[in-house]
py3Dmol code that shows the C-alpha trace and the ligand (Angstrom):
import py3Dmol

protein = """\
ATOM      1  CA  MET A   1     -10.207  -2.237  18.591  1.00  0.00           C
ATOM      2  CA  SER A   2     -11.688   0.190  20.915  1.00  0.00           C
ATOM      3  CA  ALA A   3     -14.585   1.781  19.095  1.00  0.00           C
ATOM      4  CA  PRO A   4     -17.144   3.140  21.646  1.00  0.00           C
ATOM      5  CA  LEU A   5     -20.080   0.783  22.597  1.00  0.00           C
ATOM      6  CA  VAL A   6     -23.191   1.345  24.609  1.00  0.00           C
ATOM      7  CA  ASP A   7     -24.803  -1.536  26.358  1.00  0.00           C
ATOM      8  CA  THR A   8     -28.551  -0.358  26.251  1.00  0.00           C
ATOM      9  CA  HIS A   9     -29.860  -3.058  28.564  1.00  0.00           C
ATOM     10  CA  ALA A  10     -28.294  -4.728  31.462  1.00  0.00           C
ATOM     11  CA  HIS A  11     -29.037  -5.814  35.011  1.00  0.00           C
ATOM     12  CA  LEU A  12     -25.630  -5.435  36.679  1.00  0.00           C
ATOM     13  CA  ASP A  13     -27.208  -4.977  40.123  1.00  0.00           C
ATOM     14  CA  ASP A  14     -28.238  -8.675  39.960  1.00  0.00           C
ATOM     15  CA  PRO A  15     -26.875 -10.724  42.803  1.00  0.00           C
ATOM     16  CA  ALA A  16     -25.093 -12.815  40.146  1.00  0.00           C
ATOM     17  CA  PHE A  17     -22.516  -9.936  40.127  1.00  0.00           C
ATOM     18  CA  ASP A  18     -22.184  -9.515  43.814  1.00  0.00           C
ATOM     19  CA  ALA A  19     -18.780 -11.371  44.019  1.00  0.00           C
ATOM     20  CA  ASP A  20     -17.105  -9.539  41.082  1.00  0.00           C
ATOM     21  CA  ARG A  21     -19.070  -6.536  40.060  1.00  0.00           C
ATOM     22  CA  ALA A  22     -15.999  -4.253  39.891  1.00  0.00           C
ATOM     23  CA  GLU A  23     -14.135  -6.644  37.670  1.00  0.00           C
ATOM     24  CA  VAL A  24     -17.148  -6.983  35.397  1.00  0.00           C
ATOM     25  CA  LEU A  25     -17.349  -3.063  35.046  1.00  0.00           C
ATOM     26  CA  ALA A  26     -13.524  -2.978  34.490  1.00  0.00           C
ATOM     27  CA  ARG A  27     -13.757  -5.540  31.749  1.00  0.00           C
ATOM     28  CA  ALA A  28     -16.679  -3.602  30.119  1.00  0.00           C
ATOM     29  CA  LYS A  29     -14.697  -0.384  30.027  1.00  0.00           C
ATOM     30  CA  ALA A  30     -11.647  -2.248  28.678  1.00  0.00           C
ATOM     31  CA  ALA A  31     -13.921  -3.563  25.876  1.00  0.00           C
ATOM     32  CA  GLY A  32     -14.881  -0.009  24.961  1.00  0.00           C
ATOM     33  CA  VAL A  33     -18.231   0.179  26.658  1.00  0.00           C
ATOM     34  CA  ARG A  34     -18.823   3.913  27.385  1.00  0.00           C
ATOM     35  CA  ALA A  35     -22.283   3.698  28.913  1.00  0.00           C
ATOM     36  CA  ILE A  36     -24.580   1.014  30.326  1.00  0.00           C
ATOM     37  CA  VAL A  37     -28.306   1.451  30.858  1.00  0.00           C
ATOM     38  CA  ASN A  38     -29.061  -0.649  33.926  1.00  0.00           C
ATOM     39  CA  VAL A  39     -32.686  -1.555  34.116  1.00  0.00           C
ATOM     40  CA  GLY A  40     -34.430  -1.560  37.526  1.00  0.00           C
ATOM     41  CA  TYR A  41     -37.639  -3.548  36.944  1.00  0.00           C
ATOM     42  CA  ASN A  42     -39.365  -3.466  40.397  1.00  0.00           C
ATOM     43  CA  PRO A  43     -39.202  -1.345  43.472  1.00  0.00           C
ATOM     44  CA  GLU A  44     -36.399  -3.255  45.109  1.00  0.00           C
ATOM     45  CA  ARG A  45     -34.272  -3.421  41.852  1.00  0.00           C
ATOM     46  CA  ILE A  46     -34.873   0.297  41.271  1.00  0.00           C
ATOM     47  CA  ARG A  47     -33.138   0.987  44.587  1.00  0.00           C
ATOM     48  CA  THR A  48     -30.116  -1.278  43.759  1.00  0.00           C
ATOM     49  CA  THR A  49     -30.066   0.204  40.119  1.00  0.00           C
ATOM     50  CA  LEU A  50     -29.910   3.876  41.354  1.00  0.00           C
ATOM     51  CA  ALA A  51     -27.164   2.932  43.960  1.00  0.00           C
ATOM     52  CA  LEU A  52     -25.183   1.400  41.117  1.00  0.00           C
ATOM     53  CA  THR A  53     -25.576   4.561  38.962  1.00  0.00           C
ATOM     54  CA  GLU A  54     -24.221   6.662  41.918  1.00  0.00           C
ATOM     55  CA  ALA A  55     -21.188   4.428  42.314  1.00  0.00           C
ATOM     56  CA  GLU A  56     -20.356   3.997  38.651  1.00  0.00           C
ATOM     57  CA  PRO A  57     -20.105   7.011  36.218  1.00  0.00           C
ATOM     58  CA  ILE A  58     -20.699   4.918  33.078  1.00  0.00           C
ATOM     59  CA  VAL A  59     -23.997   3.281  34.476  1.00  0.00           C
ATOM     60  CA  TYR A  60     -27.331   5.043  33.763  1.00  0.00           C
ATOM     61  CA  ALA A  61     -30.706   3.784  34.920  1.00  0.00           C
ATOM     62  CA  ALA A  62     -34.183   2.748  33.529  1.00  0.00           C
ATOM     63  CA  VAL A  63     -36.952   2.400  36.155  1.00  0.00           C
ATOM     64  CA  GLY A  64     -40.282   0.592  35.864  1.00  0.00           C
ATOM     65  CA  LEU A  65     -42.375  -2.438  36.672  1.00  0.00           C
ATOM     66  CA  HIS A  66     -41.666  -5.521  34.614  1.00  0.00           C
ATOM     67  CA  PRO A  67     -44.768  -7.124  32.989  1.00  0.00           C
ATOM     68  CA  THR A  68     -44.086 -10.492  34.779  1.00  0.00           C
ATOM     69  CA  GLU A  69     -44.597  -8.453  38.077  1.00  0.00           C
ATOM     70  CA  ALA A  70     -47.559  -6.431  36.884  1.00  0.00           C
ATOM     71  CA  GLU A  71     -49.850  -7.761  39.571  1.00  0.00           C
ATOM     72  CA  ARG A  72     -47.740  -5.492  41.923  1.00  0.00           C
ATOM     73  CA  LEU A  73     -48.900  -2.259  40.260  1.00  0.00           C
ATOM     74  CA  SER A  74     -50.478   0.059  42.857  1.00  0.00           C
ATOM     75  CA  PRO A  75     -50.701   3.830  43.315  1.00  0.00           C
ATOM     76  CA  ASP A  76     -47.722   3.533  45.692  1.00  0.00           C
ATOM     77  CA  VAL A  77     -45.624   1.548  43.278  1.00  0.00           C
ATOM     78  CA  LEU A  78     -46.429   3.987  40.526  1.00  0.00           C
ATOM     79  CA  ALA A  79     -45.515   6.915  42.883  1.00  0.00           C
ATOM     80  CA  ALA A  80     -42.191   5.241  43.648  1.00  0.00           C
ATOM     81  CA  ILE A  81     -41.334   4.832  39.946  1.00  0.00           C
ATOM     82  CA  ARG A  82     -42.314   8.597  39.304  1.00  0.00           C
ATOM     83  CA  GLU A  83     -40.093   9.655  42.281  1.00  0.00           C
ATOM     84  CA  ALA A  84     -37.216   7.385  41.196  1.00  0.00           C
ATOM     85  CA  ALA A  85     -37.394   8.854  37.601  1.00  0.00           C
ATOM     86  CA  ARG A  86     -36.444  12.192  39.036  1.00  0.00           C
ATOM     87  CA  HIS A  87     -32.919  10.958  39.653  1.00  0.00           C
ATOM     88  CA  PRO A  88     -30.559  12.608  37.284  1.00  0.00           C
ATOM     89  CA  LYS A  89     -29.225   9.419  35.925  1.00  0.00           C
ATOM     90  CA  VAL A  90     -32.586   8.007  34.927  1.00  0.00           C
ATOM     91  CA  VAL A  91     -32.797   7.965  31.091  1.00  0.00           C
ATOM     92  CA  ALA A  92     -35.876   5.778  30.436  1.00  0.00           C
ATOM     93  CA  ILE A  93     -39.016   4.082  31.825  1.00  0.00           C
ATOM     94  CA  GLY A  94     -38.644   0.373  31.594  1.00  0.00           C
ATOM     95  CA  GLU A  95     -38.685  -2.408  31.157  1.00  0.00           C
ATOM     96  CA  ILE A  96     -42.355  -2.278  30.514  1.00  0.00           C
ATOM     97  CA  GLY A  97     -44.628  -4.279  28.168  1.00  0.00           C
ATOM     98  CA  LEU A  98     -46.275  -7.628  27.920  1.00  0.00           C
ATOM     99  CA  ASP A  99     -44.935 -11.116  28.623  1.00  0.00           C
ATOM    100  CA  TYR A 100     -47.292 -13.879  27.520  1.00  0.00           C
ATOM    101  CA  HIS A 101     -44.683 -16.648  28.006  1.00  0.00           C
ATOM    102  CA  HIS A 102     -44.108 -16.510  31.668  1.00  0.00           C
ATOM    103  CA  GLN A 103     -47.587 -16.521  33.035  1.00  0.00           C
ATOM    104  CA  THR A 104     -46.873 -14.862  36.308  1.00  0.00           C
ATOM    105  CA  ALA A 105     -49.280 -11.963  35.871  1.00  0.00           C
ATOM    106  CA  SER A 106     -52.620 -11.961  34.251  1.00  0.00           C
ATOM    107  CA  ARG A 107     -52.962 -10.383  30.812  1.00  0.00           C
ATOM    108  CA  GLU A 108     -55.371  -7.804  32.320  1.00  0.00           C
ATOM    109  CA  ALA A 109     -52.910  -6.792  34.985  1.00  0.00           C
ATOM    110  CA  GLN A 110     -50.090  -6.476  32.331  1.00  0.00           C
ATOM    111  CA  VAL A 111     -52.108  -4.299  30.046  1.00  0.00           C
ATOM    112  CA  ARG A 112     -53.013  -2.092  33.010  1.00  0.00           C
ATOM    113  CA  ALA A 113     -49.435  -1.691  34.140  1.00  0.00           C
ATOM    114  CA  PHE A 114     -48.253  -1.118  30.593  1.00  0.00           C
ATOM    115  CA  ARG A 115     -50.745   1.618  29.871  1.00  0.00           C
ATOM    116  CA  ALA A 116     -50.103   3.243  33.191  1.00  0.00           C
ATOM    117  CA  GLN A 117     -46.335   3.452  32.671  1.00  0.00           C
ATOM    118  CA  LEU A 118     -46.735   4.643  29.066  1.00  0.00           C
ATOM    119  CA  ASP A 119     -48.682   7.545  30.562  1.00  0.00           C
ATOM    120  CA  LEU A 120     -46.069   8.049  33.131  1.00  0.00           C
ATOM    121  CA  ALA A 121     -43.232   8.153  30.483  1.00  0.00           C
ATOM    122  CA  ARG A 122     -45.277  10.721  28.512  1.00  0.00           C
ATOM    123  CA  GLU A 123     -45.784  12.790  31.680  1.00  0.00           C
ATOM    124  CA  LEU A 124     -42.027  12.710  32.455  1.00  0.00           C
ATOM    125  CA  GLY A 125     -40.853  13.176  28.871  1.00  0.00           C
ATOM    126  CA  LEU A 126     -38.788   9.914  29.043  1.00  0.00           C
ATOM    127  CA  PRO A 127     -38.467   7.173  26.326  1.00  0.00           C
ATOM    128  CA  VAL A 128     -39.647   3.679  27.132  1.00  0.00           C
ATOM    129  CA  ILE A 129     -37.768   0.299  27.064  1.00  0.00           C
ATOM    130  CA  ILE A 130     -40.332  -2.356  25.829  1.00  0.00           C
ATOM    131  CA  HIS A 131     -40.211  -6.022  26.891  1.00  0.00           C
ATOM    132  CA  ASN A 132     -42.252  -8.150  24.460  1.00  0.00           C
ATOM    133  CA  ARG A 133     -42.396 -11.925  24.860  1.00  0.00           C
ATOM    134  CA  ASP A 134     -44.897 -13.794  22.611  1.00  0.00           C
ATOM    135  CA  ALA A 135     -47.168 -10.685  22.727  1.00  0.00           C
ATOM    136  CA  HIS A 136     -46.430  -8.900  19.366  1.00  0.00           C
ATOM    137  CA  ASP A 137     -49.992  -7.937  18.377  1.00  0.00           C
ATOM    138  CA  ASP A 138     -51.001  -6.598  21.758  1.00  0.00           C
ATOM    139  CA  VAL A 139     -47.767  -4.742  22.309  1.00  0.00           C
ATOM    140  CA  TYR A 140     -47.847  -2.882  18.917  1.00  0.00           C
ATOM    141  CA  ALA A 141     -51.688  -2.319  19.352  1.00  0.00           C
ATOM    142  CA  LEU A 142     -51.064  -0.691  22.806  1.00  0.00           C
ATOM    143  CA  LEU A 143     -48.131   1.400  21.690  1.00  0.00           C
ATOM    144  CA  ARG A 144     -50.215   2.771  18.742  1.00  0.00           C
ATOM    145  CA  GLU A 145     -53.157   3.367  21.121  1.00  0.00           C
ATOM    146  CA  ALA A 146     -50.872   5.307  23.419  1.00  0.00           C
ATOM    147  CA  ASP A 147     -49.455   7.350  20.471  1.00  0.00           C
ATOM    148  CA  ALA A 148     -46.063   5.936  21.696  1.00  0.00           C
ATOM    149  CA  GLY A 149     -44.376   7.622  18.716  1.00  0.00           C
ATOM    150  CA  ALA A 150     -44.631  10.930  20.651  1.00  0.00           C
ATOM    151  CA  ILE A 151     -42.814   9.226  23.595  1.00  0.00           C
ATOM    152  CA  GLY A 152     -40.149   7.287  21.787  1.00  0.00           C
ATOM    153  CA  GLY A 153     -38.422   4.203  22.922  1.00  0.00           C
ATOM    154  CA  VAL A 154     -36.693   0.895  22.040  1.00  0.00           C
ATOM    155  CA  MET A 155     -37.864  -2.690  21.517  1.00  0.00           C
ATOM    156  CA  HIS A 156     -35.559  -4.471  23.899  1.00  0.00           C
ATOM    157  CA  ALA A 157     -34.197  -7.917  22.669  1.00  0.00           C
ATOM    158  CA  PHE A 158     -36.075  -7.400  19.455  1.00  0.00           C
ATOM    159  CA  SER A 159     -37.746 -10.463  17.966  1.00  0.00           C
ATOM    160  CA  GLY A 160     -40.417 -10.765  15.414  1.00  0.00           C
ATOM    161  CA  SER A 161     -41.090 -10.672  11.792  1.00  0.00           C
ATOM    162  CA  GLU A 162     -40.239  -8.177   9.019  1.00  0.00           C
ATOM    163  CA  ALA A 163     -43.674  -6.644   9.619  1.00  0.00           C
ATOM    164  CA  HIS A 164     -42.757  -6.036  13.313  1.00  0.00           C
ATOM    165  CA  VAL A 165     -39.502  -4.324  12.194  1.00  0.00           C
ATOM    166  CA  GLU A 166     -41.586  -2.083  10.067  1.00  0.00           C
ATOM    167  CA  ALA A 167     -44.115  -1.456  12.880  1.00  0.00           C
ATOM    168  CA  ALA A 168     -41.480  -0.466  15.295  1.00  0.00           C
ATOM    169  CA  VAL A 169     -39.719   1.831  12.722  1.00  0.00           C
ATOM    170  CA  ALA A 170     -43.105   3.351  11.853  1.00  0.00           C
ATOM    171  CA  LEU A 171     -43.557   4.285  15.565  1.00  0.00           C
ATOM    172  CA  GLY A 172     -40.083   6.010  15.435  1.00  0.00           C
ATOM    173  CA  PHE A 173     -38.734   3.325  17.784  1.00  0.00           C
ATOM    174  CA  TYR A 174     -35.245   1.850  18.053  1.00  0.00           C
ATOM    175  CA  LEU A 175     -34.640  -1.921  17.830  1.00  0.00           C
ATOM    176  CA  SER A 176     -32.152  -3.437  20.196  1.00  0.00           C
ATOM    177  CA  LEU A 177     -30.317  -6.679  19.313  1.00  0.00           C
ATOM    178  CA  GLY A 178     -28.474  -8.753  21.936  1.00  0.00           C
ATOM    179  CA  GLY A 179     -27.052 -12.245  22.465  1.00  0.00           C
ATOM    180  CA  PRO A 180     -29.772 -14.132  20.476  1.00  0.00           C
ATOM    181  CA  VAL A 181     -28.553 -12.610  17.196  1.00  0.00           C
ATOM    182  CA  THR A 182     -25.271 -14.612  17.663  1.00  0.00           C
ATOM    183  CA  PHE A 183     -27.084 -18.016  18.206  1.00  0.00           C
ATOM    184  CA  LYS A 184     -26.455 -20.587  15.600  1.00  0.00           C
ATOM    185  CA  ASN A 185     -30.178 -21.444  15.357  1.00  0.00           C
ATOM    186  CA  ALA A 186     -31.369 -17.783  15.117  1.00  0.00           C
ATOM    187  CA  ARG A 187     -31.524 -17.723  11.305  1.00  0.00           C
ATOM    188  CA  ALA A 188     -34.956 -15.899  11.185  1.00  0.00           C
ATOM    189  CA  LEU A 189     -33.657 -13.074  13.342  1.00  0.00           C
ATOM    190  CA  GLN A 190     -30.343 -12.915  11.632  1.00  0.00           C
ATOM    191  CA  ALA A 191     -32.104 -12.560   8.251  1.00  0.00           C
ATOM    192  CA  LEU A 192     -33.976  -9.488   9.603  1.00  0.00           C
ATOM    193  CA  VAL A 193     -30.813  -7.646  10.543  1.00  0.00           C
ATOM    194  CA  PRO A 194     -30.292  -5.999   7.065  1.00  0.00           C
ATOM    195  CA  ARG A 195     -33.956  -4.912   7.299  1.00  0.00           C
ATOM    196  CA  ILE A 196     -33.290  -2.776  10.398  1.00  0.00           C
ATOM    197  CA  PRO A 197     -32.500   0.846   9.395  1.00  0.00           C
ATOM    198  CA  LEU A 198     -29.025   1.714  10.618  1.00  0.00           C
ATOM    199  CA  ASP A 199     -30.163   4.798  12.288  1.00  0.00           C
ATOM    200  CA  ARG A 200     -32.616   2.678  14.406  1.00  0.00           C
ATOM    201  CA  LEU A 201     -30.250   0.049  15.658  1.00  0.00           C
ATOM    202  CA  VAL A 202     -28.869  -0.340  19.229  1.00  0.00           C
ATOM    203  CA  ILE A 203     -27.228  -3.204  20.972  1.00  0.00           C
ATOM    204  CA  GLU A 204     -27.470  -4.736  24.471  1.00  0.00           C
ATOM    205  CA  THR A 205     -26.485  -7.699  26.552  1.00  0.00           C
ATOM    206  CA  ASP A 206     -29.434  -8.178  29.070  1.00  0.00           C
ATOM    207  CA  ALA A 207     -26.624  -9.400  31.416  1.00  0.00           C
ATOM    208  CA  PRO A 208     -26.696 -11.613  33.335  1.00  0.00           C
ATOM    209  CA  TYR A 209     -29.116 -13.236  30.798  1.00  0.00           C
ATOM    210  CA  LEU A 210     -28.900 -14.140  27.111  1.00  0.00           C
ATOM    211  CA  ALA A 211     -25.046 -14.476  26.908  1.00  0.00           C
ATOM    212  CA  PRO A 212     -23.940 -14.536  23.270  1.00  0.00           C
ATOM    213  CA  HIS A 213     -22.215 -17.368  21.469  1.00  0.00           C
ATOM    214  CA  PRO A 214     -19.764 -18.841  22.480  1.00  0.00           C
ATOM    215  CA  TYR A 215     -20.818 -17.987  26.150  1.00  0.00           C
ATOM    216  CA  ARG A 216     -24.525 -19.071  25.632  1.00  0.00           C
ATOM    217  CA  GLY A 217     -25.908 -20.540  28.900  1.00  0.00           C
ATOM    218  CA  ARG A 218     -23.388 -18.850  31.013  1.00  0.00           C
ATOM    219  CA  ARG A 219     -23.577 -15.588  33.005  1.00  0.00           C
ATOM    220  CA  ASN A 220     -23.544 -12.637  30.616  1.00  0.00           C
ATOM    221  CA  GLU A 221     -21.697  -9.339  31.101  1.00  0.00           C
ATOM    222  CA  SER A 222     -21.483  -5.916  29.434  1.00  0.00           C
ATOM    223  CA  ALA A 223     -18.159  -6.572  27.848  1.00  0.00           C
ATOM    224  CA  HIS A 224     -19.820  -9.177  25.638  1.00  0.00           C
ATOM    225  CA  VAL A 225     -21.804  -6.488  23.901  1.00  0.00           C
ATOM    226  CA  ARG A 226     -18.810  -6.413  21.556  1.00  0.00           C
ATOM    227  CA  LEU A 227     -19.642  -9.852  20.350  1.00  0.00           C
ATOM    228  CA  VAL A 228     -23.128  -8.636  19.579  1.00  0.00           C
ATOM    229  CA  ALA A 229     -21.656  -5.716  17.629  1.00  0.00           C
ATOM    230  CA  GLU A 230     -19.424  -8.192  15.613  1.00  0.00           C
ATOM    231  CA  ALA A 231     -22.329 -10.514  14.762  1.00  0.00           C
ATOM    232  CA  VAL A 232     -24.537  -7.482  13.691  1.00  0.00           C
ATOM    233  CA  ALA A 233     -21.655  -6.136  11.544  1.00  0.00           C
ATOM    234  CA  ARG A 234     -21.334  -9.477   9.767  1.00  0.00           C
ATOM    235  CA  LEU A 235     -25.009  -9.658   9.083  1.00  0.00           C
ATOM    236  CA  ALA A 236     -25.353  -6.045   8.031  1.00  0.00           C
ATOM    237  CA  GLY A 237     -22.310  -6.190   5.840  1.00  0.00           C
ATOM    238  CA  ARG A 238     -20.598  -3.398   7.642  1.00  0.00           C
ATOM    239  CA  SER A 239     -17.411  -3.030   9.693  1.00  0.00           C
ATOM    240  CA  VAL A 240     -17.440  -3.549  13.439  1.00  0.00           C
ATOM    241  CA  GLU A 241     -16.177   0.082  13.791  1.00  0.00           C
ATOM    242  CA  GLU A 242     -19.173   1.393  11.754  1.00  0.00           C
ATOM    243  CA  ILE A 243     -21.699  -0.630  13.812  1.00  0.00           C
ATOM    244  CA  ALA A 244     -20.012   0.462  17.019  1.00  0.00           C
ATOM    245  CA  HIS A 245     -20.115   4.175  16.126  1.00  0.00           C
ATOM    246  CA  LEU A 246     -23.546   4.283  14.721  1.00  0.00           C
ATOM    247  CA  SER A 247     -25.192   2.150  17.514  1.00  0.00           C
ATOM    248  CA  THR A 248     -23.456   4.339  20.084  1.00  0.00           C
ATOM    249  CA  ASP A 249     -24.799   7.547  18.366  1.00  0.00           C
ATOM    250  CA  ASN A 250     -28.280   5.945  18.236  1.00  0.00           C
ATOM    251  CA  ALA A 251     -28.124   5.064  21.899  1.00  0.00           C
ATOM    252  CA  LYS A 252     -27.109   8.555  22.879  1.00  0.00           C
ATOM    253  CA  ARG A 253     -29.822  10.036  20.782  1.00  0.00           C
ATOM    254  CA  LEU A 254     -32.477   7.586  22.192  1.00  0.00           C
ATOM    255  CA  PHE A 255     -31.545   8.106  25.811  1.00  0.00           C
ATOM    256  CA  ARG A 256     -30.110  11.688  25.502  1.00  0.00           C
ATOM    257  CA  LEU A 257     -26.834  10.514  27.050  1.00  0.00           C
ATOM    258  CA  PRO A 258     -24.159  13.107  27.533  1.00  0.00           C
ATOM    259  CA  SER A 259     -21.842  13.659  24.573  1.00  0.00           C
ATOM    260  CA  PRO A 260     -18.181  12.654  24.698  1.00  0.00           C
ATOM    261  CA  ASP A 261     -17.131  16.199  25.404  1.00  0.00           C
ATOM    262  CA  ALA A 262     -19.184  16.284  28.636  1.00  0.00           C
ATOM    263  CA  PRO A 263     -17.303  16.387  31.899  1.00  0.00           C
ATOM    264  CA  PRO A 264     -15.593  13.013  32.599  1.00  0.00           C
ATOM    265  CA  ASP A 265     -17.807  12.330  35.606  1.00  0.00           C
ATOM    266  CA  HIS A 266     -20.635  11.844  33.262  1.00  0.00           C
ATOM    267  CA  GLY A 267     -19.083   8.852  31.721  1.00  0.00           C
ATOM    268  CA  MET A 268     -19.270   9.229  27.976  1.00  0.00           C
ATOM    269  CA  GLY A 269     -15.605  10.393  27.663  1.00  0.00           C
TER     270      GLY A 269
END
"""
ligand_1 = """\
1
ZN
Zn -34.031 -6.977 31.036
"""
view = py3Dmol.view(width=600, height=400)
view.addModel(protein, "pdb")
view.setStyle({"model": 0}, {"cartoon": {"style": "trace"}})
view.addModel(ligand_1, "xyz")
view.setStyle({"model": 1}, {"stick": {}})
view.zoomTo()
view.show()
């Protein structure tokens, strides 16, 4: 089965892949992955992410400052993100948002960085990739305050309740599912899958993190996005082919990725 897939969130520039990055990318392509959005979440990782996009046609980039590093926000860092976002393979600002689980940055600093980068995304006309960990109320309140529906974006590694599905959809956002939807103890998340409109669903790995069952706890990689598609298909009562095609179409619309008939060096062939 080789229906096309898009991994909408990965960190393949991570040192965890230094020994075998070429093999990881080859396995992704063999599994049908046509595009990967690699997320550069601080100034150093933005550099390694852009270098990867230049070496690998199927890799695109998101650039931003992760909420756990929000204390690093400065005019210089914001200027570096703005400059990086001019790169032709940058398709989003992210990952940005709020993380109340890892307490490495104050809530005030996180809110400041989130607002500043929502403004930047609006200025640049790029969608946002939202990181939300234990911060549902504040994330949705800030998105509404920023009129984020006009910016567009995706809830990365979606978690929450049916009300949060509705809140994201009301904003016109996409919802991205990854490894956790395959976990045996993820019944609440699995029960929400049929509630996600099929034109709002995208899939991801978050590699090297969040490996799906049966690889849970091990290094994740983009080829495993197929396991996410299979789990979503079962839960949504659709075929894997259907989920692959529609999630790929959604990802292309969300990130304005080139269509399959674009020149081969743009990767979506
Ligand atoms: Zn991530």
